[in-house]
ROSE-883160 format. One line per 3 residues: number of its first residue (from 1); their letters; for each residue y, x, z of C-alpha. Coordinates in nm, 2 decimals. Example, Ala and Ser with C-alpha at 12.3 -4.5 7.8 and 13.67 -1.06 7.14 Angstrom:
% residues 2
1	AS	-0.45:1.23:0.78; -0.11:1.37:0.71
END
This chain:
% residues 96
1	MLP	7.95:11.90:12.84; 7.90:11.53:12.89; 7.90:11.32:12.58
4	GHA	8.12:11.01:12.58; 7.87:10.78:12.74; 7.54:10.76:12.93
7	TVE	7.22:10.80:12.73; 6.87:10.68:12.79; 6.75:11.04:12.80
10	GTA	7.02:11.16:13.03; 6.98:10.88:13.29; 6.60:10.91:13.28
13	AYR	6.64:11.29:13.35; 6.88:11.22:13.64; 6.64:10.96:13.78
16	ARI	6.35:11.21:13.76; 6.56:11.48:13.94; 6.63:11.24:14.23
19	GAA	6.26:11.18:14.29; 6.01:10.92:14.19; 5.97:10.76:14.53
22	AAA	6.34:10.71:14.59; 6.40:10.62:14.23; 6.15:10.33:14.21
25	AHF	6.35:10.12:14.45; 6.70:10.25:14.37; 6.73:10.25:13.99
28	RQW	6.75:9.95:13.77; 6.71:9.93:13.39; 6.99:9.80:13.17
31	KGL	6.97:9.85:12.79; 6.72:10.13:12.85; 6.95:10.32:13.09
34	ALS	6.84:10.40:13.44; 7.13:10.30:13.66; 7.17:10.33:14.03
37	SVG	7.17:10.01:14.22; 7.49:10.12:14.40; 7.81:10.24:14.23
40	LGT	8.14:10.39:14.33; 8.47:10.24:14.23; 8.79:10.44:14.21
43	YLG	9.06:10.17:14.20; 9.20:10.20:14.55; 9.40:10.47:14.71
46	GED	9.74:10.64:14.68; 9.85:10.85:14.39; 9.83:11.17:14.59
49	DAT	9.63:11.49:14.63; 9.46:11.38:14.95; 9.31:11.07:14.78
52	DRA	9.21:11.29:14.48; 9.02:11.52:14.72; 8.86:11.23:14.90
55	YEG	8.73:11.09:14.56; 8.61:11.43:14.46; 8.41:11.46:14.78
58	AVT	8.28:11.11:14.76; 8.16:11.15:14.40; 8.00:11.49:14.48
61	RAL	7.81:11.34:14.77; 7.72:11.02:14.58; 7.57:11.22:14.29
64	ALG	7.36:11.43:14.54; 7.23:11.11:14.69; 7.13:10.95:14.36
67	LNV	7.43:10.75:14.25; 7.51:10.76:13.88; 7.74:10.46:13.83
70	VDS	8.11:10.55:13.88; 8.38:10.31:13.78; 8.72:10.44:13.66
73	AVN	8.99:10.33:13.42; 9.31:10.46:13.27; 9.51:10.22:13.50
76	YRG	9.34:10.33:13.83; 9.59:10.53:14.04; 9.80:10.64:13.74
79	QRS	9.50:10.81:13.57; 9.44:11.03:13.88; 9.11:10.86:13.95
82	ERA	8.97:10.97:13.61; 9.08:11.33:13.67; 8.94:11.33:14.03
85	IGS	8.60:11.22:13.92; 8.60:11.45:13.63; 8.58:11.76:13.84
88	PLR	8.25:11.68:14.03; 8.10:11.53:13.71; 8.17:11.86:13.52
91	TAA	8.02:12.06:13.82; 7.71:11.84:13.82; 7.66:11.87:13.45
94	AAR	7.70:12.24:13.45; 7.43:12.27:13.73; 7.16:12.09:13.53
END
């Protein structure tokens, strides 16, 4: 299970799994966290199943490619964005 926020240890472990060569140019440090230089926002899109599936696929692929910054909020797509990103995040957490 993911705790309520990113940790120094967790982001460092993710960076290490991505690979040192790619990580050197891709990750930035902020308050000790290793954050990807690219993030994914979940604000846009319809409040429908097709958009949910598109976000789930995008987050799954982004995580595989080394992204660990995903923006969501309670007011994005009527809380559907948070649920749509939750599924791939749970899957990724369970696989580690």
